[in-house]
VEXKOL-368344 format. One record per residue (C-alpha): x, y, z. Coordinates in steps of 0.1 Angstrom, whole numbers, plus 5000, padded with zeros to 4 digits. Layout:
BEGIN
XYZ...
This chain:
BEGIN
663663349473666063019477665662769449665962439475664062179451667962169439669362159464671461839479669661669500671261319510668161019512670360659499672960619475671060669443672761099461676160999457678261049424679960679431677460419433677860099448674459839438674559619474676059919498674060049527674460299547673860309583673160609609672060649642670160969658669961099692673361079703675961039720674060849748674860529774674160329748677560459726680060239738677959829729676760039699680460119690681959769698678859569679680159779651683359709656682459369657681959379619684059619603681059809597681260249595678660409602677360839609675860929639673961219640674561429674672561649693674861889716672761939745674161579748677961599738680061699769683561509766682861259795681061129763683560869738683661159708687461019706686360639698683860759677686560919655689660649660687160349648687060559616682760659620681961029608679961249631677161449620674761739637671761689655670162039657670762139698668161989714665261839684663262009685660862099646662562329631659862419608659062579636660962819643662463149617665063179593667663379628666363119650667662759625670562939621671263009657670262599660672462469633675062689639675562599679675362279668678062299642680262469666679662319689681061969674683962109656685262299685684661929705686061699674688261899661686561829628684662049608680761879607679761839573676161669573673161809596670061599606667461769612664661649639662761429626663561459589661161779591662662109568661862389552663462659525664462809550666862479568668462429535668962809532670762819565672762509557673462559522675362889542676762669564678762479540676762219556674761889532671461779544670961359556667761219558667360869552665260589529664460299554663860329592663960119619661360229646663660139673661560429697657960189683660059889701661159899730659359579741659259389708662759479698663559199668660259379651663059659644664759399620661759249605661259659590664859699582665259379561661159419553662059799531665359759528666659789494670459819473671460179482669160199513670060469538668860339572668260509605668560379639669160549671671260529700668560269724668760029743666859829721669059919687671659729713669159379716669059369681672459529668674259209661671358989648670359289620673959369609674358969605671258939580672059219562675159049560674258709549671758899525675259039507675159349520677959599522677559929543680160219528679660599539679560849517683161169514684261379544
């Protein structure tokens, strides 16, 4: 049986060989979506690089995937259609993750190095498959809960500011309410002395 407990799983900067005490990683799930361009515009305004984890079912040539790469962001996988991988057999997980990887690599021409399991749910089979495909699982430490605050997006800002600490990986999604607060959130985090970095590619 695969010893997944010792597998490298990235959740925060404590996993990194090169640490920076005031650094954060900003990540966005469930794209590419219709609000991708406004998100990229805000990131460009703040000169911040982020990670995007995309589903294959949403990814096609008309999405501005090239700008994501041209702006210096990292593109990772997020499954074919956002199913809970722990409910799938190992063979089914292999098909799902490998197909997601092939789709992204074929479109972008770049190797996919990171994968985020939908809902953050994974098991030993998931990690076995990721190791076989030479992909690193990438989770998070601070969830903005932006999917829960469509009507009151400022709660997203409060939630992150109240929980973030040196080295946190922040989870957001490509949602309209996230776009609404993103500029304020990044401004506040910068005022608190944080900077934003990316893992190795």
